[in-house]
N, C-alpha and C positions, 0 to 999 in steps of 0.2 A: 594076355601078354601085354605088360606095359612099359614104354620106354620114355624118359623126358629127361629134362635137363631145368633147372633153376638157379638162376644167379641174381644177388641183390649187390645194391652199391648205395653208400651213405652220401648223401648229397651236403649235408650238415649234420651237427650234432642232433638237430631234432628230425630230421627227413629223410627216410630210406627208400628207394626205389627197389621193387624185386619185378622180376617177370618171369615166366614158365612157359614151357613147350613140351607137349605130351603125346605121343601116337599110341595108340592103343592097336593090336592085332588080334584078330580072331584065329583061335587054333581050333582044331578038330571037332572038338566039342560045341563048341559053338557053331560053327559051320554046319553040324549034324543037326543040331536043335532048330537052326534057322532052316535048314531044308523040310524037315518036319513041318514047321510052321507056315510053308510057303513065303517066307520071307525072301525079297529078292534084293540084289544092290549089293556095293560094299558094306561090309560089316566092318571095317576097320575105322576108326575114328580119330581125327585131331583135334587137341585143345590147345588153347594157348591164353596167356592173360597177362595182367601189367597189375601190379599192386603199390600202392602209396602208403606210408604209414608214416604219421606226423604225430609224436610227442610233445606235450606242451606243461 
């Protein structure tokens, strides 16, 4: 399961800034497979990023 948010903002006519933040949550099937494979630790992951778009 994936949850996230993304937002963008135009700084000018040529430059746009955007950012995203996402979080995955391991469900029963992933947890079961990890258990069979001997994987331990947190199976949930967090991602974030910033993107700058410049048009000329």
